[in-house]
N, C-alpha and C positions, 0 to 999 in steps of 0.2 A: 287126588283125594288124600293119598298118603303124605304128600308134601304139606297140605293144609293142616292135617292132624299134627304133623311134626312141628309146624310153626306154632300151633296152639299150645302144644306141650311145652315148647321152649318158653313161650310167653308166661305160662303158669309157673314155670320154674323160676324165671326172672322175678315175677311178682312175689313169689314165696321168699326168695332171697332178700328182697327189699323189705317185705312185711315182717319177717321173723324178728329181726333186730328191733324194729319199732315196737312190736308187741312186748318184747322183753324189757325194753327201755321204759315203756309206760307202766308195766308191772312193777319194776323196781322203783319208779318215781312214786307210785301210790303207796308202796310198802314203806319207803323211807319217810315220806311225809307223815303217814299215820303213826309210825313208830315213835316219832318225836313226842307224841302226846299220850303214850302208854306209860302210866305212872304207877309206882308202888302204892298199894291201897293205904298204907300207913301215912303217906304224905300227900295223897291226892287232894286237890282243893275241894272245898264244899261246893255243892251245886244245887240247882233248883229241883232236880229230879235225877233218879237213876233209871236208865232205860235198859230193860232186859229184852234182848231180841229173841224171837220165837224160834223153835226147832220142832222136830217131829214129836207128835203125840200119838200114842197107840189108841186103837179103837175103843178100849175101855176107859180112856181118859188118863192113863198113866203117862207121865212125861218120860221121854227118852233120857239116856244118861247125859247126853250133851245139854239138854234143856234143864235137867235136874241140877247140873253143875252151874249153869248160868244163874239159875234162880237162887241157889245156895250162896253164891258170891254176892248177888244183888241184895239178898237178905242180910248178909253179914255187914255190908257197907251201910245199909239202912239202920241196922242196929247200932252201928258206931256213930251215927249222927251225921254221916257224910251228905245226906240229902233227906228232906222231910217227906218226899213222895217217891213212889215207884211207878213207872209206866211199863206195862207189859204189852209188847207190840208183836203181833203175829197174824197168821192166816185164820180168818173166820168167815171166809167167803162162801162156805157151804154148810148146810145144816148138819151134815154127818161128819164134819171135820172142824174142830174148834181148839186152837192152840191157846187162845187168851183166857178162856174160862178155866182150863186146866192150870194155867200159870197163876191165875188169881187164887184158886183153891189151894194150891201149894203154899202160897204166901200167907193166906189166911190161917192155914193149919199151923204155920210157924208163929202166929200171933200178930201179924200185921193188921191193923185196923182197916176195914174195908174202905173207909173214906180216904185212906192214904194210897190206895191202889187205883191207878187210872188204866183203863183198858182201851187199847188201840186195836179195834177189830179189823182194820184195813191196812195192816202192816204187811202188805203182800210182797214187798221186797225191802232190802236194806235201804235203798234210796228213798222209798216211800215212807218208811218208818222215820227217817231223819227229817224229811220234809214236813210230815205231819206233826212231829214233835215241836217243830218251830212254829208252824202256822195254825195248828189246831190247839195244841196244849200250851202255846206261848212260852216255850222254854227258851232261856238264854244260855244258862250254864248247865251242862249235861255230863253225866258219867255213863258211859256205855259199857255193857257187859256182854261178852260173847267169847268164844275161843279165839286164841291169838291169830290163827291163820285168817280169820274173818274180821277180827277187830281192827286191823290196820286199814282195811277198806272202809269199814263203818266210820271210823274216826276221820278218815280223809273226806268222805262225803259230808259229814256233819260240819267240818271246818270250811269246806267249800261253800256250804249253804249259810255260813255266817254264825254258826253256833260255837260257843266257847266249850268245846267238847274234849273230854279226856276219856281214856279207856283203861279198863282193868280186865285182864284175861281170866278165863274161867277153866283153864286146863288142869282140872283136878286129877284126872286119870288118863290112861291111854285109850284111844278110840280106834276101833278096828278099821273104820273106813276113812281115817284121816288122810292117807296118801291120795285117795281119790278126790277128797274135798280140796286138798291143796292144789292138785292139778287143775281141777275145775275153776278154782279161784283165780287163776291167771286170766282166763277169759272174762270172769266177772269184774276183775279190777280194770281191764281195758274198757269194758262196757260202761262201767260207772265213772270212769275218768271222763268220758265224753258227756255222760248225762249230767254229772255234778259240776263240771268245770265249764262246759260249753253250752249244752242244750238247755239244761235246767227245766225239764217239762213238769207240769203239774201232776200229782199222783192220781190214781184211779178215782179216789174219793177225797173230797175236802169237807166242807160243811161249816157250821157255826163254831166259833171259838169256845173251847172249854179249858180255861186257864188252869194250869197245874197247881196254882196257888189256892184253888177252891176245893170242892168236895168230889172225890173220885167216884162216888156212888152214882153220879149222873151219867157215867159211861158204862155202867154194869149191865144194863139191859139193852142189848143190841137193837131190838125191834123198836124201842122207844128212844134210842139215843139220837141226838141231833148231829152226831159226828159222821153218820153215814146216810 
């Protein structure tokens, strides 16, 4: 029995030695690819829409610091005329947790007309947000907003799905949990490398097309929206 366990242990060690460099290589590849399209906001090409990716919202509807900063940068780019529409994509899969309405209210408080805000209620992952931007909102040229550690993967996914995507980081301040996020991101980059480059699965929800060239108000009522 001890010999069998020893063989199993050796096998796992060998597999680990083989797998670790592969994991790091994929992580570096995704980062390098995405980094090529992270552009200074002053010179970033104009796009069909600005996509702000969701993050944590407190129970009272207040957006977290990370999400506040993403929305602030998204609003700044919209105000500069970099895109005529903003897509807010996040998790609204439960009645008691709603990222997208909190994001919409933030932008409306800034003065963004509600018809210019498109709500993606089923942005359950970065991959799904990009897929739905392409297939539901019919976006071709896209500016993606999130923190830089996440932005490289988001741009990589969008590019693999055929979008002319560029990224602008939203690192306005220091975030206490950033080191944990960066560590977790290594696994996320490996996962989405295979999803976006090889498997390309459909997202949890698709639905009828709601082109971003139209009126965003048709996406505001989740219960009546055709997108879910």
